[in-house]
FIMITI-803347 format. One record per residue (C-alpha): residue number from 1; residue in three letters; chain; x, y, z. Coordinates in nm, 4 decimals. Example, Ala and Ser with C-alpha at 12.3 -4.5 7.8 and 13.67 -1.06 7.14 Angstrom:
BEGIN
(r 1,'ALA','A',(1.2300,-0.4500,0.7800))
(r 2,'SER','A',(1.3670,-0.1060,0.7140))
//
This chain:
BEGIN
(r 1,'UNK','A',(-20.7742,-14.7394,2.0226))
(r 2,'UNK','A',(-20.9723,-15.0357,2.2208))
(r 3,'UNK','A',(-21.1126,-14.9236,2.6033))
(r 4,'UNK','A',(-21.2486,-15.1416,2.8430))
(r 5,'UNK','A',(-21.5198,-14.9475,3.0666))
(r 6,'UNK','A',(-21.5597,-15.1389,3.3572))
(r 7,'UNK','A',(-21.8502,-15.0198,3.6142))
(r 8,'UNK','A',(-21.7526,-14.8857,3.9424))
(r 9,'UNK','A',(-21.7905,-14.7390,4.2854))
(r 10,'UNK','A',(-21.6259,-14.4462,4.4198))
(r 11,'UNK','A',(-21.4977,-14.5320,4.7975))
(r 12,'UNK','A',(-21.4565,-14.1932,5.0312))
(r 13,'UNK','A',(-21.1755,-14.2112,5.2388))
(r 14,'UNK','A',(-20.9152,-13.9189,5.4362))
(r 15,'UNK','A',(-20.6069,-14.0408,5.1915))
(r 16,'UNK','A',(-20.8147,-14.0233,4.9007))
(r 17,'UNK','A',(-21.1173,-14.1754,4.7113))
(r 18,'UNK','A',(-21.0642,-14.4458,4.4895))
(r 19,'UNK','A',(-21.2513,-14.6339,4.2956))
(r 20,'UNK','A',(-21.3294,-15.0471,4.3241))
(r 21,'UNK','A',(-21.4046,-15.2282,3.9508))
(r 22,'UNK','A',(-21.3637,-15.5755,3.8902))
(r 23,'UNK','A',(-21.0971,-15.6706,3.5303))
(r 24,'UNK','A',(-21.0266,-15.9973,3.4054))
(r 25,'UNK','A',(-20.6835,-16.1172,3.4969))
(r 26,'UNK','A',(-20.5776,-16.1505,3.1217))
(r 27,'UNK','A',(-20.6950,-15.7796,3.0992))
(r 28,'UNK','A',(-20.5352,-15.6762,3.4189))
(r 29,'UNK','A',(-20.1730,-15.8158,3.2814))
(r 30,'UNK','A',(-20.1962,-15.5862,2.9660))
(r 31,'UNK','A',(-20.2696,-15.2808,3.1138))
(r 32,'UNK','A',(-20.0821,-15.2863,3.4391))
(r 33,'UNK','A',(-19.6995,-15.3502,3.5149))
(r 34,'UNK','A',(-19.4723,-15.3603,3.8520))
(r 35,'UNK','A',(-19.0579,-15.3217,3.8681))
(r 36,'UNK','A',(-18.8998,-15.4961,4.0829))
(r 37,'UNK','A',(-18.6887,-15.2897,4.3487))
(r 38,'UNK','A',(-18.3900,-15.3526,4.5181))
(r 39,'UNK','A',(-18.0388,-15.2553,4.6274))
(r 40,'UNK','A',(-17.7623,-15.3236,4.3213))
(r 41,'UNK','A',(-17.4024,-15.2565,4.4645))
(r 42,'UNK','A',(-17.2674,-15.2467,4.8139))
(r 43,'UNK','A',(-17.3253,-14.8886,4.8044))
(r 44,'UNK','A',(-17.7294,-14.8940,4.8477))
(r 45,'UNK','A',(-17.8133,-14.7699,4.5024))
(r 46,'UNK','A',(-18.1344,-14.8804,4.4114))
(r 47,'UNK','A',(-18.3547,-14.9720,4.0989))
(r 48,'UNK','A',(-18.7566,-15.0304,4.0467))
(r 49,'UNK','A',(-19.0390,-14.9931,4.2430))
(r 50,'UNK','A',(-19.1455,-15.3243,4.4147))
(r 51,'UNK','A',(-19.0425,-15.6210,4.5766))
(r 52,'UNK','A',(-18.8513,-15.8627,4.4247))
(r 53,'UNK','A',(-19.0555,-16.1319,4.2308))
(r 54,'UNK','A',(-19.0254,-16.4806,4.3788))
(r 55,'UNK','A',(-19.0370,-16.7371,4.1224))
(r 56,'UNK','A',(-19.1560,-17.0248,4.3931))
(r 57,'UNK','A',(-19.3916,-16.8160,4.5918))
(r 58,'UNK','A',(-19.5490,-16.7387,4.1991))
(r 59,'UNK','A',(-19.5829,-17.1157,4.1330))
(r 60,'UNK','A',(-19.7208,-17.1937,4.4782))
(r 61,'UNK','A',(-20.0187,-16.8841,4.3778))
(r 62,'UNK','A',(-20.0263,-17.0324,4.0558))
(r 63,'UNK','A',(-20.1456,-17.3733,4.1950))
(r 64,'UNK','A',(-20.3695,-17.2425,4.4332))
(r 65,'UNK','A',(-20.5439,-17.0535,4.1507))
(r 66,'UNK','A',(-20.5655,-17.3740,3.9738))
(r 67,'UNK','A',(-20.7643,-17.5410,4.2351))
(r 68,'UNK','A',(-21.1253,-17.5702,4.3048))
(r 69,'UNK','A',(-21.1396,-17.3289,4.5806))
(r 70,'UNK','A',(-20.9527,-17.0620,4.4413))
(r 71,'UNK','A',(-21.0530,-16.6964,4.5272))
(r 72,'UNK','A',(-20.8803,-16.3708,4.5540))
(r 73,'UNK','A',(-21.1453,-16.1843,4.7501))
(r 74,'UNK','A',(-20.8991,-15.8710,4.8441))
(r 75,'UNK','A',(-20.8419,-15.6514,4.6058))
(r 76,'UNK','A',(-20.5231,-15.5343,4.3480))
(r 77,'UNK','A',(-20.4710,-15.1776,4.4469))
(r 78,'UNK','A',(-20.3394,-14.9536,4.1388))
(r 79,'UNK','A',(-20.1704,-14.6614,4.0650))
(r 80,'UNK','A',(-20.3885,-14.5439,3.7259))
(r 81,'UNK','A',(-20.2124,-14.2950,3.5089))
(r 82,'UNK','A',(-19.8426,-14.3767,3.5974))
(r 83,'UNK','A',(-19.6291,-14.4206,3.3339))
(r 84,'UNK','A',(-19.2895,-14.7008,3.3767))
(r 85,'UNK','A',(-19.1157,-14.4533,3.3464))
(r 86,'UNK','A',(-19.2305,-14.3259,3.7180))
(r 87,'UNK','A',(-19.3987,-13.9900,3.6208))
(r 88,'UNK','A',(-19.7597,-13.8914,3.5931))
(r 89,'UNK','A',(-19.9613,-13.8690,3.2807))
(r 90,'UNK','A',(-20.0012,-13.5412,3.1466))
(r 91,'UNK','A',(-20.3585,-13.4228,3.1988))
(r 92,'UNK','A',(-20.4366,-13.3635,2.8447))
(r 93,'UNK','A',(-20.2726,-13.7242,2.6958))
(r 94,'UNK','A',(-20.5466,-13.9211,2.5282))
(r 95,'UNK','A',(-20.4040,-14.2321,2.6906))
(r 96,'UNK','A',(-20.5177,-14.1263,3.0368))
(r 97,'UNK','A',(-20.8119,-14.3406,3.1932))
(r 98,'UNK','A',(-21.0619,-14.1392,3.2799))
(r 99,'UNK','A',(-21.3821,-14.1320,3.5160))
(r 100,'UNK','A',(-21.7259,-14.1224,3.3524))
(r 101,'UNK','A',(-21.9844,-14.0278,3.6544))
(r 102,'UNK','A',(-22.3170,-14.2302,3.5547))
(r 103,'UNK','A',(-22.5093,-14.0531,3.8510))
(r 104,'UNK','A',(-22.6439,-14.1699,4.1430))
(r 105,'UNK','A',(-22.2903,-14.2179,4.2710))
(r 106,'UNK','A',(-22.2130,-14.4720,3.9789))
(r 107,'UNK','A',(-21.9410,-14.4543,3.7686))
(r 108,'UNK','A',(-21.7556,-14.5948,3.4468))
(r 109,'UNK','A',(-21.3897,-14.6063,3.4146))
(r 110,'UNK','A',(-21.2608,-14.5902,3.0302))
(r 111,'UNK','A',(-20.9209,-14.7640,3.0402))
(r 112,'UNK','A',(-20.7078,-14.7777,2.7256))
(r 113,'UNK','A',(-20.6178,-15.1242,2.6742))
(r 114,'UNK','A',(-20.2546,-15.0155,2.4384))
(r 115,'UNK','A',(-20.0232,-14.9639,2.6763))
(r 116,'UNK','A',(-19.9780,-15.0448,3.0392))
(r 117,'UNK','A',(-20.0315,-14.7304,3.2415))
(r 118,'UNK','A',(-20.1487,-14.8456,3.6194))
(r 119,'UNK','A',(-19.8680,-14.9425,3.8616))
(r 120,'UNK','A',(-19.9199,-15.2141,4.0736))
(r 121,'UNK','A',(-19.9059,-15.0840,4.4416))
(r 122,'UNK','A',(-20.0414,-15.4088,4.6149))
(r 123,'UNK','A',(-20.0754,-15.7566,4.4529))
(r 124,'UNK','A',(-19.8419,-15.7970,4.2264))
(r 125,'UNK','A',(-19.7100,-16.1389,4.3019))
(r 126,'UNK','A',(-20.1144,-16.2549,4.2955))
(r 127,'UNK','A',(-20.1588,-16.1037,3.9471))
(r 128,'UNK','A',(-19.8164,-16.2053,3.7960))
(r 129,'UNK','A',(-19.8870,-16.5771,3.9230))
(r 130,'UNK','A',(-20.2260,-16.5678,3.6555))
(r 131,'UNK','A',(-19.9066,-16.6375,3.3882))
(r 132,'UNK','A',(-19.8151,-16.9794,3.5562))
(r 133,'UNK','A',(-20.1258,-17.1350,3.6130))
(r 134,'UNK','A',(-20.1897,-17.4437,3.3695))
(r 135,'UNK','A',(-20.5905,-17.3799,3.3454))
(r 136,'UNK','A',(-20.5684,-17.1107,3.0590))
(r 137,'UNK','A',(-20.9596,-17.0025,3.1439))
(r 138,'UNK','A',(-20.8401,-16.8835,3.4737))
(r 139,'UNK','A',(-20.7053,-16.6091,3.2689))
(r 140,'UNK','A',(-21.0764,-16.4721,3.2398))
(r 141,'UNK','A',(-21.1666,-16.4876,3.5710))
(r 142,'UNK','A',(-21.2506,-16.1500,3.7315))
(r 143,'UNK','A',(-20.9760,-15.9864,4.0071))
(r 144,'UNK','A',(-21.1599,-15.6938,4.2527))
(r 145,'UNK','A',(-20.9094,-15.3706,4.2112))
(r 146,'UNK','A',(-20.8637,-15.0623,4.4026))
(r 147,'UNK','A',(-20.7712,-14.7690,4.1719))
(r 148,'UNK','A',(-20.6536,-14.4577,4.2898))
(r 149,'UNK','A',(-20.5974,-14.2061,4.0416))
(r 150,'UNK','A',(-20.2873,-13.9741,3.9409))
(r 151,'UNK','A',(-20.1685,-14.1261,4.3061))
(r 152,'UNK','A',(-19.7329,-13.9575,4.3526))
(r 153,'UNK','A',(-19.5055,-14.2085,4.4248))
(r 154,'UNK','A',(-19.4715,-14.0780,4.7393))
(r 155,'UNK','A',(-19.8094,-14.1951,4.8088))
(r 156,'UNK','A',(-19.7691,-14.5356,4.6669))
(r 157,'UNK','A',(-19.4735,-14.5981,4.8806))
(r 158,'UNK','A',(-19.7041,-14.5085,5.1721))
(r 159,'UNK','A',(-19.9478,-14.7288,5.0804))
(r 160,'UNK','A',(-19.7335,-15.0318,5.0086))
(r 161,'UNK','A',(-19.5199,-14.9881,5.3100))
(r 162,'UNK','A',(-19.8650,-14.9326,5.5349))
(r 163,'UNK','A',(-20.0307,-15.2825,5.3982))
(r 164,'UNK','A',(-19.6991,-15.4538,5.4176))
(r 165,'UNK','A',(-19.6357,-15.4209,5.7698))
(r 166,'UNK','A',(-19.5595,-15.7164,5.8779))
(r 167,'UNK','A',(-19.3487,-15.7869,5.6301))
(r 168,'UNK','A',(-18.9391,-15.7167,5.6726))
(r 169,'UNK','A',(-18.8454,-15.4107,5.7359))
(r 170,'UNK','A',(-18.6275,-15.4481,5.4489))
(r 171,'UNK','A',(-18.9143,-15.4357,5.2226))
(r 172,'UNK','A',(-19.0837,-15.0976,5.3644))
(r 173,'UNK','A',(-18.7339,-14.9205,5.4081))
(r 174,'UNK','A',(-18.6608,-14.9935,5.0440))
(r 175,'UNK','A',(-19.0110,-14.8229,4.9302))
(r 176,'UNK','A',(-19.0035,-14.5807,5.1825))
(r 177,'UNK','A',(-18.6659,-14.4658,5.0457))
(r 178,'UNK','A',(-18.6911,-14.5177,4.7078))
(r 179,'UNK','A',(-19.0274,-14.2859,4.6922))
(r 180,'UNK','A',(-18.9597,-14.0366,4.9555))
(r 181,'UNK','A',(-19.2761,-14.0361,5.1966))
(r 182,'UNK','A',(-19.0153,-14.0745,5.4569))
(r 183,'UNK','A',(-18.7946,-13.7598,5.3857))
(r 184,'UNK','A',(-18.8638,-13.6501,5.7379))
(r 185,'UNK','A',(-18.6440,-13.9525,5.8308))
(r 186,'UNK','A',(-18.3554,-13.8370,5.5972))
(r 187,'UNK','A',(-18.0820,-13.6002,5.5845))
(r 188,'UNK','A',(-18.2651,-13.2582,5.3916))
(r 189,'UNK','A',(-17.9424,-13.2585,5.1597))
(r 190,'UNK','A',(-18.0500,-13.5746,5.0088))
(r 191,'UNK','A',(-18.3798,-13.4873,4.8911))
(r 192,'UNK','A',(-18.4575,-13.5092,4.5052))
(r 193,'UNK','A',(-18.6636,-13.1682,4.3856))
(r 194,'UNK','A',(-18.9861,-13.4400,4.3799))
(r 195,'UNK','A',(-18.9226,-13.5264,4.7746))
(r 196,'UNK','A',(-18.9127,-13.1316,4.8599))
(r 197,'UNK','A',(-19.1980,-13.1065,4.6281))
(r 198,'UNK','A',(-19.3962,-13.4099,4.7765))
(r 199,'UNK','A',(-19.2996,-13.2597,5.1546))
(r 200,'UNK','A',(-19.3779,-12.8562,5.0672))
(r 201,'UNK','A',(-19.7596,-13.0137,4.9134))
(r 202,'UNK','A',(-19.7952,-13.2017,5.2485))
(r 203,'UNK','A',(-19.6873,-12.8913,5.4801))
(r 204,'UNK','A',(-19.8792,-12.6288,5.2598))
(r 205,'UNK','A',(-20.2248,-12.8623,5.3058))
(r 206,'UNK','A',(-20.1956,-12.9554,5.6851))
(r 207,'UNK','A',(-19.9938,-12.6259,5.8242))
(r 208,'UNK','A',(-20.3212,-12.4241,5.9662))
(r 209,'UNK','A',(-20.1382,-12.0781,5.8690))
(r 210,'UNK','A',(-20.1130,-12.2064,5.4909))
(r 211,'UNK','A',(-20.3202,-12.0396,5.2373))
(r 212,'UNK','A',(-20.4191,-12.3951,5.1262))
(r 213,'UNK','A',(-20.5138,-12.5606,5.4397))
(r 214,'UNK','A',(-20.7345,-12.8582,5.3499))
(r 215,'UNK','A',(-20.7478,-12.7651,4.9832))
(r 216,'UNK','A',(-20.5226,-13.0265,4.8664))
(r 217,'UNK','A',(-20.6103,-13.3761,4.7999))
(r 218,'UNK','A',(-20.4515,-13.6698,4.6932))
(r 219,'UNK','A',(-20.7421,-13.7032,4.3657))
(r 220,'UNK','A',(-20.6961,-13.7234,4.0116))
(r 221,'UNK','A',(-20.5407,-13.4109,3.8462))
(r 222,'UNK','A',(-20.8832,-13.4050,3.5972))
(r 223,'UNK','A',(-21.1229,-13.1621,3.7283))
(r 224,'UNK','A',(-21.4075,-13.4032,3.6818))
(r 225,'UNK','A',(-21.2568,-13.6108,3.9596))
(r 226,'UNK','A',(-21.2648,-13.3562,4.1951))
(r 227,'UNK','A',(-21.6564,-13.2456,4.1712))
(r 228,'UNK','A',(-21.7062,-13.3385,4.5452))
(r 229,'UNK','A',(-21.6117,-13.0595,4.7682))
(r 230,'UNK','A',(-21.4605,-13.1369,5.0952))
(r 231,'UNK','A',(-21.6253,-12.9893,5.3909))
(r 232,'UNK','A',(-21.7686,-12.7448,5.1160))
(r 233,'UNK','A',(-21.5111,-12.6060,5.0394))
(r 234,'UNK','A',(-21.2832,-12.6492,4.7022))
(r 235,'UNK','A',(-20.9969,-12.8773,4.6861))
(r 236,'UNK','A',(-20.7173,-12.9630,4.4072))
(r 237,'UNK','A',(-20.5020,-13.2359,4.3721))
(r 238,'UNK','A',(-20.1270,-13.3094,4.5173))
(r 239,'UNK','A',(-20.0070,-13.3944,4.1778))
(r 240,'UNK','A',(-20.1064,-13.0325,4.0591))
(r 241,'UNK','A',(-19.9143,-12.8540,4.3404))
(r 242,'UNK','A',(-19.6340,-13.0910,4.3256))
(r 243,'UNK','A',(-19.5935,-13.0683,3.9541))
(r 244,'UNK','A',(-19.6199,-12.6507,3.9851))
(r 245,'UNK','A',(-19.3487,-12.6223,4.2967))
(r 246,'UNK','A',(-19.1174,-12.8526,4.1206))
(r 247,'UNK','A',(-19.1423,-12.6429,3.8077))
(r 248,'UNK','A',(-18.9790,-12.3614,4.0755))
(r 249,'UNK','A',(-18.6661,-12.5749,4.1371))
(r 250,'UNK','A',(-18.6375,-12.8338,3.8658))
(r 251,'UNK','A',(-18.6756,-12.8357,3.4715))
(r 252,'UNK','A',(-18.5799,-13.1513,3.4007))
(r 253,'UNK','A',(-18.6961,-13.3685,3.7507))
(r 254,'UNK','A',(-18.6232,-13.7366,3.6662))
(r 255,'UNK','A',(-18.2999,-13.6313,3.5476))
(r 256,'UNK','A',(-18.2461,-13.4805,3.8933))
(r 257,'UNK','A',(-18.3781,-13.7864,4.0836))
(r 258,'UNK','A',(-18.1958,-14.0688,3.8305))
(r 259,'UNK','A',(-17.8568,-13.8616,3.9037))
(r 260,'UNK','A',(-17.8748,-13.8592,4.2806))
(r 261,'UNK','A',(-18.0106,-14.2121,4.2799))
(r 262,'UNK','A',(-17.6272,-14.3176,4.1904))
(r 263,'UNK','A',(-17.5481,-14.2666,4.5604))
(r 264,'UNK','A',(-17.7315,-14.4037,4.8912))
(r 265,'UNK','A',(-17.9309,-14.1616,5.1081))
(r 266,'UNK','A',(-17.6688,-14.2067,5.3921))
(r 267,'UNK','A',(-17.3881,-14.2096,5.1555))
(r 268,'UNK','A',(-17.2797,-13.9647,4.9575))
(r 269,'UNK','A',(-17.6006,-13.8526,4.8078))
(r 270,'UNK','A',(-17.6828,-13.4738,4.7997))
(r 271,'UNK','A',(-17.8129,-13.1926,4.5902))
(r 272,'UNK','A',(-17.4376,-13.1008,4.5530))
(r 273,'UNK','A',(-17.4591,-13.3708,4.2999))
(r 274,'UNK','A',(-17.6947,-13.1708,4.0508))
(r 275,'UNK','A',(-17.4472,-12.8370,4.0297))
(r 276,'UNK','A',(-17.3202,-12.8992,3.6808))
(r 277,'UNK','A',(-17.6863,-12.9147,3.5036))
(r 278,'UNK','A',(-17.8005,-12.5928,3.3754))
(r 279,'UNK','A',(-18.1181,-12.5107,3.4976))
(r 280,'UNK','A',(-18.3905,-12.2510,3.4211))
(r 281,'UNK','A',(-18.6569,-12.3450,3.7333))
(r 282,'UNK','A',(-18.5952,-11.9849,3.9262))
(r 283,'UNK','A',(-18.5667,-12.1153,4.2635))
(r 284,'UNK','A',(-18.3127,-12.3352,4.1655))
(r 285,'UNK','A',(-17.9873,-12.2307,4.3509))
(r 286,'UNK','A',(-18.2266,-12.2293,4.6747))
(r 287,'UNK','A',(-18.3033,-12.5576,4.6148))
(r 288,'UNK','A',(-17.9267,-12.6706,4.5925))
(r 289,'UNK','A',(-17.7879,-12.4447,4.8536))
(r 290,'UNK','A',(-18.0397,-12.6435,5.0867))
(r 291,'UNK','A',(-18.2681,-12.3070,5.1393))
(r 292,'UNK','A',(-18.5734,-12.4873,5.1747))
(r 293,'UNK','A',(-18.7173,-12.2428,5.4294))
(r 294,'UNK','A',(-18.6933,-11.9938,5.1578))
(r 295,'UNK','A',(-18.8472,-12.1583,4.9136))
(r 296,'UNK','A',(-19.1605,-12.2744,5.0954))
(r 297,'UNK','A',(-19.1858,-11.9177,5.2506))
(r 298,'UNK','A',(-19.1765,-11.7673,4.8820))
(r 299,'UNK','A',(-19.4686,-12.0327,4.7745))
(r 300,'UNK','A',(-19.6493,-11.9520,5.0935))
(r 301,'UNK','A',(-19.6337,-11.5581,5.0611))
(r 302,'UNK','A',(-19.7428,-11.6094,4.6965))
(r 303,'UNK','A',(-20.0760,-11.8081,4.7850))
(r 304,'UNK','A',(-20.1313,-11.5791,5.0786))
(r 305,'UNK','A',(-20.1607,-11.2749,4.8292))
(r 306,'UNK','A',(-20.4278,-11.5261,4.5950))
(r 307,'UNK','A',(-20.6343,-11.5664,4.9254))
(r 308,'UNK','A',(-20.6600,-11.2687,5.0017))
(r 309,'UNK','A',(-20.7230,-11.0870,4.6884))
(r 310,'UNK','A',(-20.8389,-11.3857,4.4911))
(r 311,'UNK','A',(-20.9748,-11.6778,4.6487))
(r 312,'UNK','A',(-21.1571,-11.4918,4.9326))
(r 313,'UNK','A',(-21.4053,-11.3323,4.7315))
(r 314,'UNK','A',(-21.3962,-11.5349,4.4048))
(r 315,'UNK','A',(-21.6972,-11.7087,4.3189))
(r 316,'UNK','A',(-21.7666,-12.1111,4.3462))
(r 317,'UNK','A',(-21.7528,-12.1699,3.9818))
(r 318,'UNK','A',(-21.4512,-11.9753,3.9410))
(r 319,'UNK','A',(-21.1887,-12.1303,3.7208))
(r 320,'UNK','A',(-20.9070,-12.0225,3.9867))
(r 321,'UNK','A',(-21.0303,-12.3193,4.1933))
(r 322,'UNK','A',(-21.0079,-12.5845,3.9550))
(r 323,'UNK','A',(-20.6678,-12.7094,3.7856))
(r 324,'UNK','A',(-20.6212,-12.4715,3.4310))
(r 325,'UNK','A',(-20.6024,-12.2012,3.7596))
(r 326,'UNK','A',(-20.3839,-12.3620,3.9946))
(r 327,'UNK','A',(-20.1614,-12.3994,3.7003))
(r 328,'UNK','A',(-20.1767,-12.0921,3.5723))
(r 329,'UNK','A',(-20.0791,-11.9301,3.9046))
(r 330,'UNK','A',(-19.7782,-12.1208,3.9094))
(r 331,'UNK','A',(-19.7362,-12.0347,3.5976))
(r 332,'UNK','A',(-19.7889,-11.6900,3.6808))
(r 333,'UNK','A',(-19.5308,-11.7026,4.0287))
(r 334,'UNK','A',(-19.2377,-11.8566,3.8105))
(r 335,'UNK','A',(-19.2325,-11.5916,3.5808))
(r 336,'UNK','A',(-19.2536,-11.3088,3.8158))
(r 337,'UNK','A',(-18.9247,-11.4866,4.0281))
(r 338,'UNK','A',(-18.7954,-11.5173,3.6671))
(r 339,'UNK','A',(-18.8240,-11.1416,3.6204))
(r 340,'UNK','A',(-18.7532,-11.0399,4.0075))
(r 341,'UNK','A',(-18.4682,-11.3102,4.0583))
(r 342,'UNK','A',(-18.4107,-11.4354,4.4373))
(r 343,'UNK','A',(-18.4211,-11.1821,4.6387))
(r 344,'UNK','A',(-18.4880,-11.1006,5.0243))
(r 345,'UNK','A',(-18.8577,-11.0264,4.9989))
(r 346,'UNK','A',(-19.1210,-11.0258,4.7439))
(r 347,'UNK','A',(-19.4305,-10.8103,4.6844))
(r 348,'UNK','A',(-19.6656,-11.0691,4.5200))
(r 349,'UNK','A',(-20.0057,-10.8381,4.6086))
(r 350,'UNK','A',(-19.8564,-10.5506,4.3448))
(r 351,'UNK','A',(-19.9222,-10.8118,4.0901))
(r 352,'UNK','A',(-20.2328,-10.9743,4.2003))
(r 353,'UNK','A',(-20.4163,-10.6444,4.2515))
(r 354,'UNK','A',(-20.4227,-10.5973,3.8641))
(r 355,'UNK','A',(-20.6267,-10.9138,3.8404))
(r 356,'UNK','A',(-20.8443,-10.8693,4.0918))
(r 357,'UNK','A',(-21.1700,-10.7640,3.9086))
(r 358,'UNK','A',(-21.1614,-11.0538,3.6482))
(r 359,'UNK','A',(-21.4502,-11.2703,3.6391))
(r 360,'UNK','A',(-21.2656,-11.5786,3.6055))
(r 361,'UNK','A',(-21.5739,-11.7268,3.5984))
(r 362,'UNK','A',(-21.6263,-11.5841,3.2348))
(r 363,'UNK','A',(-21.7302,-11.8520,2.9411))
(r 364,'UNK','A',(-21.3997,-11.7796,2.7943))
(r 365,'UNK','A',(-21.2600,-11.9636,3.0377))
(r 366,'UNK','A',(-21.2386,-12.3636,3.0055))
(r 367,'UNK','A',(-21.0637,-12.6624,3.1679))
(r 368,'UNK','A',(-20.8209,-12.7500,2.9404))
(r 369,'UNK','A',(-20.4493,-12.6777,2.8290))
(r 370,'UNK','A',(-20.6552,-12.4159,2.6038))
(r 371,'UNK','A',(-20.7835,-12.2587,2.9318))
(r 372,'UNK','A',(-20.4806,-12.2844,3.1235))
(r 373,'UNK','A',(-20.2606,-12.1040,2.8805))
(r 374,'UNK','A',(-20.5898,-11.8417,2.8301))
(r 375,'UNK','A',(-20.5829,-11.7734,3.1695))
(r 376,'UNK','A',(-20.1940,-11.7615,3.2479))
(r 377,'UNK','A',(-20.1509,-11.5369,2.9074))
(r 378,'UNK','A',(-20.4096,-11.2982,3.0816))
(r 379,'UNK','A',(-20.2382,-11.3016,3.3859))
(r 380,'UNK','A',(-19.9112,-11.2474,3.2491))
(r 381,'UNK','A',(-20.0559,-10.9851,2.9821))
(r 382,'UNK','A',(-20.2182,-10.7633,3.2749))
(r 383,'UNK','A',(-19.8832,-10.7409,3.4569))
(r 384,'UNK','A',(-19.7208,-10.6452,3.1133))
(r 385,'UNK','A',(-19.4711,-10.9589,3.1739))
(r 386,'UNK','A',(-19.5909,-11.0524,2.8234))
(r 387,'UNK','A',(-19.6092,-10.8867,2.4880))
(r 388,'UNK','A',(-19.9033,-10.7716,2.3267))
(r 389,'UNK','A',(-19.7299,-10.8317,1.9947))
(r 390,'UNK','A',(-19.7376,-11.2150,2.0867))
(r 391,'UNK','A',(-20.1201,-11.2573,2.1236))
(r 392,'UNK','A',(-20.3356,-11.2918,1.8636))
(r 393,'UNK','A',(-20.5809,-11.0001,1.7834))
(r 394,'UNK','A',(-20.9143,-11.1724,1.9160))
(r 395,'UNK','A',(-20.7309,-11.3109,2.2329))
(r 396,'UNK','A',(-20.6185,-10.9479,2.3052))
(r 397,'UNK','A',(-20.9438,-10.8647,2.2630))
(r 398,'UNK','A',(-21.0756,-11.0887,2.5102))
(r 399,'UNK','A',(-20.8215,-10.9640,2.7366))
(r 400,'UNK','A',(-20.9173,-10.6086,2.7343))
(r 401,'UNK','A',(-21.3200,-10.6845,2.7468))
(r 402,'UNK','A',(-21.2353,-10.9208,3.0824))
(r 403,'UNK','A',(-20.9528,-10.6310,3.2213))
(r 404,'UNK','A',(-21.2118,-10.3433,3.1436))
(r 405,'UNK','A',(-20.9714,-10.1931,2.8895))
(r 406,'UNK','A',(-21.1043,-10.0091,2.5674))
(r 407,'UNK','A',(-20.9631,-10.1370,2.2078))
(r 408,'UNK','A',(-20.8746,-9.7461,2.1645))
(r 409,'UNK','A',(-20.6504,-9.7420,2.4685))
//
C-alpha cells in the first residue's frame, strides 16, 4: 500500500482540533471525494452530501488556475477516515489516515493512497477545477488543507453550513437536513438513530449534571489523537460515544438512515417506517416509540454509576479512560439491557461494584481491538454475563488474577 506523509501542524479550537497540511492537487483528487446533495423528487427526498457541481463555475476556476496570478491561500477542509458510504472508518482498519507525533508539537499524517477516504467538507469546486485546467503542471501545485479526523457527518454539515453562511439558504438547509445537525428544529419522530445518537452525545457533553460533562470531544477515535487532555481531565471521541449509543437503538443504522430518507423530514418521515425490520438492539422499542427521555436517562444513570464507582477513583493511565474502555463499558451496558429487558428502573450499581477494585492500568490491557475484547470479557465475567467455558484458559487465569480470585475456587 502506498502512502503520503505530509508534515502537519495541530490547531487547537473549541469544536475540534484539526491538522494543517499541504498536499499536491493531483494527490488530493485521488484521496478525497465529495457527493452532490440535491432534492431528487417533489416529495423532497435527498441524495448526496454536497452542493450540486456547477460546470460553468468549474471552468471559470480552471481558467484562473491556468493564470500566472493563480493563488488559493484558503484551505480545502477534509474529514479524514470517512467513507463514500457515509461511515466513519473502523478504528482498527489498516486503511485509516494516521497521526504520527514527531514531538515539539510537530506531526506527520500517514495517508493511504489506494482509496478516497476523506470527505470534502468545503472546497470541492476549487479542487475539481484542477481537472479542467489546460496546464497539466498545475496538478503539482500544493494545496493547503485543514484535516479533521473522524468527524461525524452532523459536524461536517455544521462546518459546511457555517462556512457557507452567506450562500443561498437552500444550501445550508440541505446540508443540515441531510446530516441532522439541526435536530432541535425537526420533529423528533423524524430523527434517525444516528441523529438521536449525535444529539445525546452533545447533550451528555454539555449537560452540567451529566457524568460525561466536558469529557466528549470531536476528535480522532484513535487514542493517539487524544494525548492532550482538556482542562486537565480525560476526553473521549464523539464518534465513540455516538457509536456506543447507536448500538443500543440500532443494529443497522445505515439501513435505518436510508429507509427513513425515502420521505422528507416535514412530510411522512418517522420512526414508524422502521417497525417492519427486526433489530436486536436492546432499546430499539423505546426508540421506535419516541421515548427518548427514557433512553437518555438509562445512559445517564449507567455512566453515573461508572463515574461514582470507577472514574472518580481511577488512575490517570486507566484504560477505562481510553477508547477501548468506553467501548467496553457500552458493551457491558448493552449486555445488561439484553438480560434485563426494558423496565421502569435499573440498578446499575450492582453491575459496577464487582469491578470496582480491578486495576484497569494493568499491562494486560492495551489500546487495540484485543484490549477492548479483554476489558469487555472481564466486565461480563465479573458479572456472570459470560460463561467461563467460552474463555481461553490463559484469559480465565488473567481474570482470576485481576479479580483476586484463587484458581482453586
